[in-house]
N, C-alpha and C positions, 0 to 999 in steps of 0.2 A: 810097286805101282808108281814109284816116283819118276817123274819125267815123261811119262807116256799116259795121257788121260784116257786113251781108248782101252787101256788095261783094266780100268775100273769096270767098264762094260763087259769085257771078256771074263773078268772075275765073277760078275753077277751071272753071266751065262753058265759058267762052270759050276757054280754052287747050285743054280737052279736045275741044271741037267741031272743032278743026283736026286732031285725031288720029283720032278714032273716028266723027265725024259728029254732027250737031246733035241728033237724037233720043236717041241713047245718051248724049250729053254731059249733057243735062238730067236724065237718070236717075242717072248716075254722079257728076256734079259735086259735089253736096252731100256724098256719102260720101267722095270724095277729099279735100275740104276738112276733113271731120271727121278722117280718118286723118292728114292733115298736122298738124293742130292737136294731136291726141292724141300723136303721136310727138314733137312739139316739147315738150309738157309732160313726157312721159316722159324725154326727153333732159335736161331741166332737173332733174328729180328724180334722175336717175342721176349728174349732175354733182357732187352733194354726198354720194354714197354711196361706200362702199369699193369698191375694184376688184373687178370680176366677170369671170368667163370669158365669152367671146363668146357661147356658147350661152345662158347665163343672161341676157345682155343682150338677145338676140334674143327669148327667151321673155318677158321683162319688157315690152319695147316691144310685141311682138305681142299680149300679153294686154291691155295698155292700149288698143291700137287696136280690138280686138274689143269690149271693154267699152264704148268710146266709141261705136262704130257701133251697138251694141244699145241703149244707154241714152240717147243724146243727143236723139233725136227725142221720146222719151217725156217726158224732163225739160222740153224746150221746150214740149210740149203742156200739161204741168202748169203751167208758168209762165204760159202763155196763159190757162188756165182760172182761175187764182187771181189774176191781176192785171188791170189795165185796159189792158194792151198790145194792140196789134193783132196778128193772127196772123203777119203778115209780120215785124214787129219781134221777136216771140218766136222765130220760126224763124231770124231773123238772128243770134240769140244762140248758134246751134249751134256755131260754131267756138270760142267762149269756153267753153261747157259742155264740149266735147271736150278743150280744153286743161286745164281744171280736173280732169277725170277722169284725164288723163294725168299730171298733176303730183302728185296725192295718192299718198303712199308708204304710209301706214298706214290702210287702209280701216276697220279696226275702231275706231280712235280717231276717225276722221272721223264714222262712224255714231253712236258714243257721244256725241260732242259735239253732233251734230245732234239726237239724241233728247233730250238734256239741255236743249238750247235750247227745243225744242217743249214739253217738260214744264214748264219755268219759265214760258214764255209762257202756257200754259193755266192755271196756278195764279194768275197775275196777272190773268187775265181778258182779255188781248189776243188776240182771235181774229180 
């Protein structure tokens, strides 16, 4: 799986096809890969935070998984539209995007930093 991020999704589809069948595995496989990557990112973010009660941990990780499932495909499509990547390569970035969604702890600061970056870029004429 090294070097090709889309292989993680293919691996999830392969494993899932033994459990639920081939047709359903092709539908659910990418979302299972997104959920695994988002929960890994959330676990990494929780490792550096103060101790939480188990209900707060379940809510924190669950929220990151739902956000990743909702946003990952849209972000991959935006990357495809703005770059010269092939659609398959952009969609292969879904686990990485989901991991990044899971690992971000302060979304306000992340959005603020992103907006500041785009504003500076626009002022400098790099579009």
